[in-house]
VOVEX-578562 format. One line per 2 residues: number of its first residue (from 1); their letters; for each residue x, y, z of N, C-alpha, C. Coordinates in steps of 0.2 Angstrom, whole numbers. Each point is the difference from the previous one (the first is absolute). Last residue first. Layout:
NUM) a) X:Y:Z:X:Y:Z:X:Y:Z; ... .
//
This chain:
325) xx) 66:189:47:4:6:-1:0:4:6; -2:-27:-1:-4:6:0:4:6:-1 .
323) xx) 4:-25:-11:2:4:6:-4:6:0; -11:-23:-10:5:5:-2:2:5:6 .
321) xx) -8:-26:4:-3:7:-2:6:5:-2; 3:-27:-4:1:5:6:-3:7:-3 .
319) xx) 0:-18:-15:-3:-3:6:0:6:6; 8:0:-24:-6:4:2:-3:-2:7 .
317) xx) 20:-10:-9:1:7:0:-6:4:2; -2:-23:-4:4:1:6:1:7:1 .
315) xx) -11:-6:-19:-4:-1:5:4:1:7; 12:0:-20:-4:6:0:-4:-1:6 .
313) xx) 13:-19:-4:4:6:1:-4:6:1; -11:-18:-8:1:-2:7:5:6:3 .
311) xx) -6:0:-23:-5:2:4:1:-1:8; 16:-7:-16:0:7:0:-6:2:4 .
309) xx) 4:-23:-2:6:3:3:-1:8:0; -17:-13:-11:0:-2:8:6:4:3 .
307) xx) -3:1:-23:-5:4:3:0:-1:7; 15:-13:-13:2:7:0:-5:5:4 .
305) xx) -5:-23:-4:5:1:5:2:7:0; -16:-5:-16:-2:-1:6:5:1:6 .
303) xx) 6:1:-23:-4:6:2:-2:-1:7; 9:-18:-11:5:5:2:-3:6:3 .
301) xx) -14:-17:-8:4:-2:5:5:5:3; -12:5:-20:-5:0:6:4:-2:6 .
299) xx) 10:-2:-21:0:7:2:-4:1:7; 1:-22:-10:6:2:2:0:7:3 .
297) xx) -18:-12:-12:0:1:8:6:2:3; -2:-4:-24:-5:4:2:-1:2:7 .
295) xx) 16:-16:-10:2:7:-1:-6:5:2; -5:-23:3:6:1:3:2:8:-1 .
293) xx) -19:-10:-12:-1:1:8:7:3:3; -5:-7:-24:1:7:2:0:1:7 .
291) xx) -4:-22:-10:7:3:-2:1:7:2; -21:-11:4:6:-2:5:6:3:-2 .
289) xx) -22:14:-6:3:-7:-2:6:-2:4; -19:17:11:6:0:-5:2:-7:-2 .
287) xx) -18:6:17:-1:4:-6:5:-1:-6; 0:-11:22:-6:-1:-3:-1:3:-7 .
285) xx) 19:3:14:0:-7:-1:-6:-2:-4; 2:22:9:4:-1:-6:0:-7:-2 .
283) xx) -11:5:20:-4:3:-6:5:-1:-7; 9:-6:21:-5:-5:-2:-4:3:-6 .
281) xx) 17:14:9:3:-6:-3:-6:-5:-2; -6:21:10:3:1:-7:2:-7:-3 .
279) xx) -9:4:23:-5:0:-5:3:-1:-7; 15:2:18:-5:-6:2:-5:0:-5 .
277) xx) 16:18:-1:2:-7:-2:-4:-5:1; -6:27:-3:-1:-7:4:4:-6:-3 .
275) xx) 5:28:1:-3:-5:-4:1:-6:3; 1:28:8:2:-7:0:-4:-4:-5 .
273) xx) -3:24:6:7:-1:-3:2:-7:-1; -20:10:11:0:1:-7:6:-1:-3 .
271) xx) -4:-4:23:-4:-4:-3:0:1:-8; 14:13:15:2:-7:0:-5:-4:-4 .
269) xx) -4:24:1:7:-1:-2:2:-8:0; -21:8:7:0:0:-7:7:-1:-2 .
267) xx) -4:0:23:-4:-5:-4:1:0:-7; 9:18:12:4:-6:1:-3:-6:-3 .
265) xx) -12:20:0:6:0:-5:4:-6:1; -17:3:16:-3:-2:-6:6:0:-6 .
263) xx) 5:9:21:-1:-7:1:-3:-3:-6; 4:23:1:6:-4:-1:-1:-7:1 .
261) xx) -19:15:-11:3:0:7:6:-5:-1; -9:12:-22:-1:-6:4:4:1:7 .
259) xx) -2:15:-22:-2:2:7:-1:-6:5; 8:2:-24:-7:-1:1:-2:1:7 .
257) xx) 23:1:-5:-3:5:-4:-8:0:0; 13:-17:10:1:6:4:-4:6:-4 .
255) xx) 1:-21:-10:-4:0:6:0:6:4; 15:-3:-19:-7:2:-2:-5:0:6 .
253) xx) 23:-6:4:-1:7:-2:-7:2:-2; 6:-22:6:1:4:6:-2:8:-2 .
251) xx) 0:-17:-17:-6:-1:5:1:5:6; 18:0:-16:-7:2:-3:-5:0:5 .
249) xx) 21:-10:5:0:8:0:-7:3:-2; 3:-24:-1:0:3:7:0:7:0 .
247) xx) 1:-9:-21:-7:-1:3:0:2:7; 21:0:-12:-5:5:-3:-7:0:4 .
245) xx) 17:-16:6:2:7:2:-5:5:-2; -2:-22:-8:-2:0:7:1:7:3 .
243) xx) 8:-5:-22:-7:1:0:-3:0:7; 24:-2:-3:-3:6:-2:-7:1:0 .
241) xx) 10:-21:6:1:5:5:-2:7:-2; -2:-18:-15:-5:-1:6:1:5:5 .
239) xx) 15:0:-18:-7:2:-2:-5:-1:6; 22:-8:2:0:7:0:-7:3:-2 .
237) xx) 3:-23:0:1:2:7:0:8:0; -1:-11:-21:-6:-1:4:0:3:7 .
235) xx) 19:0:-14:-5:5:-2:-6:-1:4; 16:-16:3:2:6:3:-5:6:-2 .
233) xx) -3:-21:-10:-1:0:7:2:6:4; 5:-2:-23:-8:0:1:-1:0:7 .
231) xx) 22:-3:-6:-2:7:-1:-7:1:1; 8:-22:0:2:3:6:-2:8:0 .
229) xx) -15:-15:-17:7:1:2:2:3:6; -20:-16:-14:1:6:5:7:0:2 .
227) xx) -6:-16:-16:-4:6:-2:1:6:4; 9:-22:4:3:2:-6:-3:6:-3 .
225) xx) -8:-11:20:6:4:1:4:2:-6; -21:-13:-1:-1:7:3:7:4:0 .
223) xx) -9:-22:-11:6:4:-1:-1:7:3; -15:-20:2:-1:4:-6:5:5:-2 .
221) xx) 0:-13:21:0:-5:-6:-1:3:-7; -1:15:19:7:-3:-1:0:-5:-6 .
219) xx) -21:8:7:4:5:-4:7:-2:-1; -14:-14:14:-3:0:-7:4:5:-5 .
217) xx) 6:0:23:2:-7:-3:-3:0:-7; -6:18:13:7:1:-2:2:-6:-3 .
215) xx) -21:-1:9:0:5:-5:7:1:-3; -4:-14:19:-3:-3:-7:1:5:-5 .
213) xx) 7:7:21:4:-5:-2:-3:-3:-7; -12:17:10:6:3:-2:4:-6:-3 .
211) xx) -21:-5:10:0:3:-7:7:2:-2; -1:-9:21:-2:-5:-5:0:3:-7 .
209) xx) 2:14:19:7:-3:-2:-1:-6:-5; -19:12:8:4:4:-4:6:-3:-2 .
207) xx) -14:-11:14:-3:0:-6:4:4:-5; 6:-1:23:2:-6:-4:-3:0:-7 .
205) xx) -5:18:15:7:0:-2:2:-6:-4; -22:2:10:1:6:-4:7:-1:-4 .
203) xx) -6:-16:17:-3:-1:-7:1:5:-5; 8:4:22:4:-5:-4:-3:-2:-6 .
201) xx) -12:15:14:6:3:-3:5:-5:-4; -19:-8:13:-2:4:-6:6:3:-4 .
199) xx) 5:-10:20:-2:-5:-5:-2:3:-6; 3:13:19:7:-2:-3:-1:-5:-6 .
197) xx) -19:8:13:3:5:-5:6:-2:-3; -19:-10:15:6:-4:-4:2:5:-6 .
195) xx) -17:6:16:4:-4:4:6:-3:-4; -16:13:-11:2:5:5:5:-5:5 .
193) xx) -12:-11:-17:5:5:-3:3:4:5; -18:-13:7:5:-5:-2:6:5:-3 .
191) xx) -20:11:5:3:-2:6:6:-5:-1; -13:7:-19:3:6:3:4:-2:7 .
189) xx) -15:-14:-15:7:-1:0:4:6:4; -24:-1:-4:2:-7:2:7:-1:1 .
187) xx) -10:20:-9:-3:-1:6:2:-6:4; 8:5:-23:4:3:6:-4:-1:6 .
185) xx) -5:-7:-23:1:-5:5:3:3:6; -4:13:-19:-7:-2:2:1:-5:6 .
183) xx) 20:7:-11:-4:6:4:-6:-2:3; 11:-15:-14:4:0:6:-4:6:5 .
181) xx) -7:-3:-22:-2:-6:4:3:1:7; 7:15:-16:-7:1:2:-3:-5:4 .
179) xx) 22:-3:-9:0:6:4:-7:1:3; 3:-17:-16:2:-2:7:0:6:5 .
177) xx) -6:5:-23:-5:-4:3:3:-3:7; 15:14:-13:-6:3:2:-5:-4:4 .
175) xx) 20:-10:-9:1:5:5:-6:3:3; 0:-18:-16:6:-2:4:1:6:5 .
173) xx) -18:2:-17:0:-7:4:5:-1:5; 1:20:-14:-7:0:4:-1:-7:4 .
171) xx) 19:2:-14:1:5:6:-7:0:4; 0:-12:-20:4:-4:5:1:5:6 .
169) xx) -11:9:-18:-4:-5:3:4:-4:5; 12:15:-13:-4:4:4:-5:-5:4 .
167) xx) 14:-9:-16:4:2:6:-4:4:5; -10:-7:-21:1:-6:4:4:2:7 .
165) xx) -3:16:-17:-6:-1:4:0:-6:5; 23:11:-6:-5:-2:-4:-7:0:4 .
163) xx) 29:6:-1:-6:1:4:-6:-1:-5; 24:1:-5:-3:-6:0:-7:-1:4 .
161) xx) 17:19:-4:0:-4:7:-3:-7:-1; 1:19:-17:7:-3:1:0:-5:6 .
159) xx) -20:12:-7:3:-2:-6:7:-4:1; -13:10:18:-3:-6:-3:3:-2:-6 .
157) xx) 4:18:17:5:-5:-2:-3:-5:-4; -12:19:8:6:3:-2:5:-5:-2 .
155) xx) -23:-6:6:0:6:-4:7:2:-2; -2:-19:14:-3:-1:-6:-1:6:-5 .
153) xx) 8:3:22:5:-4:-3:-3:-2:-7; -14:11:14:5:5:-3:5:-4:-3 .
151) xx) -17:-12:10:-3:4:-5:5:4:-3; 6:-13:19:0:-4:-6:-3:4:-6 .
149) xx) 2:12:20:6:-2:-2:-1:-5:-7; -19:8:13:3:5:-4:7:-2:-3 .
147) xx) -13:-14:16:-4:1:-6:4:5:-5; 9:-6:20:-2:-7:-3:-4:1:-6 .
145) xx) 7:19:13:5:-2:-4:-2:-7:-3; -13:11:16:-1:2:-7:5:-2:-4 .
143) xx) 2:-7:22:-6:-2:-3:-1:2:-7; 18:8:12:1:-7:-2:-6:-3:-3 .
141) xx) 0:23:8:4:-1:-6:1:-7:-2; -12:5:20:-4:1:-6:4:0:-6 .
139) xx) 11:-4:20:-4:-5:-1:-5:1:-6; 15:17:7:4:-6:-2:-5:-6:-2 .
137) xx) -9:20:10:3:1:-7:3:-6:-3; -8:-2:23:-6:1:-6:3:1:-6 .
135) xx) 15:0:18:-3:-7:-1:-5:0:-5; 9:21:5:5:-4:-4:-3:-7:-1 .
133) xx) -11:15:14:-1:2:-7:5:-5:-4; 1:-2:23:-7:-2:-2:-1:1:-8 .
131) xx) 20:8:11:0:-7:-2:-6:-3:-2; 13:24:-1:-7:-2:1:-1:-7:-1 .
129) xx) 25:9:7:-6:2:-5:-6:-3:3; 24:-1:8:-5:3:4:-6:3:-5 .
127) xx) 20:-15:-5:0:7:-2:-5:5:4; 0:-24:2:6:2:2:1:8:0 .
125) xx) -19:-11:-10:0:0:8:6:3:3; -1:-3:-23:-5:5:2:0:1:7 .
123) xx) 11:-18:-9:4:6:-1:-4:6:2; -11:-21:0:5:0:5:4:7:0 .
121) xx) -16:-4:-16:-3:1:6:5:1:5; 7:-7:-21:-3:7:0:-3:2:6 .
119) xx) 8:-22:-3:5:5:1:-2:7:0; -16:-18:-3:3:0:6:6:5:1 .
117) xx) -12:-1:-21:-5:1:6:4:1:6; 5:7:-27:1:-5:5:-5:1:5 .
115) xx) -6:9:-25:5:1:6:0:-6:4; -7:-4:-26:-2:4:6:5:1:5 .
113) xx) 6:-2:-27:-2:-4:6:-3:4:6; 11:6:-22:-8:-1:-1:-2:-3:7 .
111) xx) 23:4:-5:-3:7:1:-8:-1:0; 15:-19:-5:1:3:7:-4:6:1 .
109) xx) 0:-9:-22:-4:-4:5:0:3:7; 15:10:-15:-7:2:-1:-5:-4:4 .
107) xx) 23:-7:0:-1:7:3:-7:2:0; 5:-20:-11:0:-1:7:-1:7:4 .
105) xx) 4:1:-23:-7:-3:1:-1:-1:7; 21:6:-7:-4:6:0:-8:-3:1 .
103) xx) 16:-17:-2:1:4:7:-4:6:0; 0:-12:-20:-4:-4:6:1:3:6 .
101) xx) 12:9:-19:-8:1:0:-3:-3:5; 25:9:3:-3:-6:-3:-8:1:0 .
99) xx) 14:22:-1:-1:-5:5:-4:-6:-3; 5:18:-14:6:1:4:0:-6:5 .
97) xx) -17:3:-16:6:-1:-4:6:1:5; -21:11:9:-1:-5:-5:7:0:-4 .
95) xx) -7:15:18:6:-4:0:-1:-6:-4; -16:18:1:6:3:0:6:-5:0 .
93) xx) -23:-7:0:1:4:-6:7:2:0; -7:-12:19:-1:-4:-6:2:4:-6 .
91) xx) -2:12:20:7:-4:-1:-1:-5:-6; -19:12:5:5:5:-2:7:-4:-1 .
89) xx) -18:-11:9:-1:1:-7:5:4:-3; 0:-3:24:2:-6:-4:-1:0:-7 .
87) xx) -7:18:13:7:0:0:3:-7:-3; -23:3:2:2:5:-4:8:0:-1 .
85) xx) -11:-14:16:-1:-2:-7:3:5:-5; 0:7:23:5:-5:-1:-1:-3:-7 .
83) xx) -16:16:6:7:3:0:5:-5:-2; -22:-8:3:0:5:-5:7:3:-1 .
81) xx) -7:-16:17:-3:-3:-6:0:5:-6; 10:4:22:1:-7:-1:-2:-2:-7 .
79) xx) -4:23:8:7:-2:0:1:-7:-3; -22:6:5:2:3:-6:8:-1:-1 .
77) xx) -10:-8:20:-2:-4:-6:3:3:-7; 4:12:20:3:-6:0:-1:-4:-6 .
75) xx) -13:19:4:7:2:-2:4:-7:0; -22:-2:7:0:2:-7:7:2:-2 .
73) xx) -3:-5:23:-1:-6:-5:1:1:-7; -2:18:16:7:-4:0:0:-5:-4 .
71) xx) -20:11:0:5:5:-3:7:-4:1; -20:-10:9:0:0:-7:6:4:-3 .
69) xx) -9:-11:23:6:5:-1:2:0:-8; -18:-15:6:-1:6:4:5:6:-2 .
67) xx) -1:-23:-9:-3:5:-4:-2:6:4; 11:-20:10:4:2:-6:-3:6:-4 .
65) xx) -11:-12:18:4:6:2:4:3:-5; -12:-20:-4:-5:6:1:4:6:2 .
63) xx) 13:-20:-2:-3:2:-7:-5:6:1; 9:-10:19:5:4:-4:-2:2:-6 .
61) xx) -14:-13:13:0:7:3:6:4:-4; -4:-23:-4:-5:4:-3:1:7:2 .
59) xx) 22:-15:0:-7:1:4:-4:4:-4; 20:-17:-8:-2:6:-1:-7:1:4 .
57) xx) 12:-21:-2:3:5:5:-3:7:0; -7:-18:-15:-2:-1:7:3:4:5 .
55) xx) 7:1:-23:-7:2:1:-3:-1:7; 22:-7:-5:0:7:-1:-7:3:1 .
53) xx) 3:-23:-1:2:2:6:0:8:0; -4:-11:-20:-6:-2:5:2:3:6 .
51) xx) 16:2:-16:-5:5:0:-6:-2:4; 18:-15:1:2:6:2:-5:5:-1 .
49) xx) -4:-22:-8:0:1:7:2:7:3; 2:-4:-23:-7:0:2:-1:0:7 .
47) xx) 22:-2:-8:-3:6:-1:-7:1:1; 10:-21:2:3:4:6:-3:7:-1 .
45) xx) -4:-16:-17:-4:-1:6:2:4:6; 12:1:-20:-7:3:-1:-4:-1:6 .
43) xx) 22:-9:0:0:7:1:-7:3:-1; 2:-23:-3:1:1:7:0:8:1 .
41) xx) 0:-8:-22:-7:-1:3:1:1:7; 20:3:-12:-5:5:-2:-7:-2:3 .
39) xx) 17:-15:3:2:6:4:-5:5:-2; -2:-20:-12:-2:-1:7:1:6:4 .
37) xx) 9:0:-22:-8:0:0:-3:0:7; 24:-2:-3:-3:7:-1:-7:1:0 .
35) xx) 10:-21:1:1:3:6:-3:7:0; 2:-13:-20:-6:-1:4:0:3:7 .
33) xx) 17:11:-15:-4:-5:-2:-6:-1:4; 19:14:12:-1:-1:-7:-6:-6:-1 .
31) xx) 14:20:17:-4:-6:0:-3:-1:-7; 25:11:7:-7:1:-1:-5:-6:-1 .
29) xx) 25:7:9:-4:-6:0:-7:2:-1; 16:17:-1:5:-6:0:-4:-6:-1 .
27) xx) -12:20:1:5:1:-5:4:-6:-1; -15:1:18:-4:-1:-6:5:1:-6 .
25) xx) 9:5:21:-2:-7:-1:-3:-2:-6; 3:23:5:7:-3:-2:-1:-8:-1 .
23) xx) -19:12:7:2:2:-6:6:-3:-3; -6:-3:23:-4:-4:-5:1:2:-7 .
21) xx) 10:13:16:3:-6:0:-3:-5:-4; -10:21:3:6:0:-4:4:-6:0 .
19) xx) -18:1:15:-2:0:-7:5:1:-5; 6:0:23:-3:-7:-2:-2:0:-7 .
17) xx) 5:21:9:6:-4:-1:-1:-7:-2; -18:14:5:3:2:-6:6:-4:-1 .
15) xx) -10:-2:20:-4:-3:-5:3:1:-7; 9:10:20:2:-7:-2:-4:-3:-5 .
13) xx) 3:27:2:-5:-5:1:3:-7:-1; 12:23:7:0:-4:-5:-5:-6:2 .
11) xx) 5:16:16:-5:3:-5:-1:-5:-6; 16:-3:18:-6:-1:2:-6:1:-5 .
9) xx) 23:6:-4:-1:-8:-1:-7:-1:3; 7:22:2:-1:-2:-7:-2:-7:-1 .
7) xx) 7:7:22:-7:2:-2:-2:-1:-7; 22:-5:7:-5:-5:3:-7:2:-2 .
5) xx) 18:14:-7:0:-6:-4:-5:-5:3; 3:20:12:-3:1:-6:-1:-6:-5 .
3) xx) 13:-1:20:-8:0:2:-4:2:-7; 24:0:-1:-2:-7:1:-8:0:1 .
1) x) 10:21:-2:0:-3:-6:-2:-8:1 .
//
């Protein structure tokens, strides 16, 4: 029992603990007035740097290789950008009037995001999957997500999210342009990034923490916790778990039916079932009004931790080869 508790504690991401701590801090001591303006400027600068580094990290080889194993990538992308959004839209219709509208908007936004990169690759490796294909699938999902997620948010959430052409232009300037410039600068920065992976990781996480604190501060000032109840929070946890379970089962079942080898099924399982916190939080800060940010990113924050715990457990179970008959 003690060992099981220790293993569970290892899976809980300290980053999520810090993030939840900032939510509490923003609830008690939200940033206001001129300080909020300065915080927004610093946050925007951090997001620009974040996507510049994302572009610089992505190798040209990964992009080229991403088009070779098209069957695996096709299933991953279909799950990420078709199946997940359909689930989100179904939840919007079926749970309207039961769960707070802003929370439902957060769930829909969650389903429109690209897959994760680091954890998808790591879990694929642990489960003895096709790591090369996972690198390509996760990278391709993130690149396409920069284009597809804002378009789908505008298409499916435009009437309620405050998304406008100005927001799309902001996405292009704040996310897409830095990403492209970073990738073009990769020949000059690849060595630096390889030597300073920890520094790049800190920029990654610091920018997310800044967005979380400023987002929840703005929402708290506008009365977030008078609009979101404890029942809503419990509902979010349950729905996150149900959605993840459906997608995990579906990706494994469908990939088997389509005749994929075990190594490729592992890629589809882990790359197709995840949603990226690293991409989602900065995108939300660019796409949504400040008053909506807190409840919109809440489902993503909780889903992120649940997917890490569940997928870590599954990867460990798949680590050892099955016993021979």
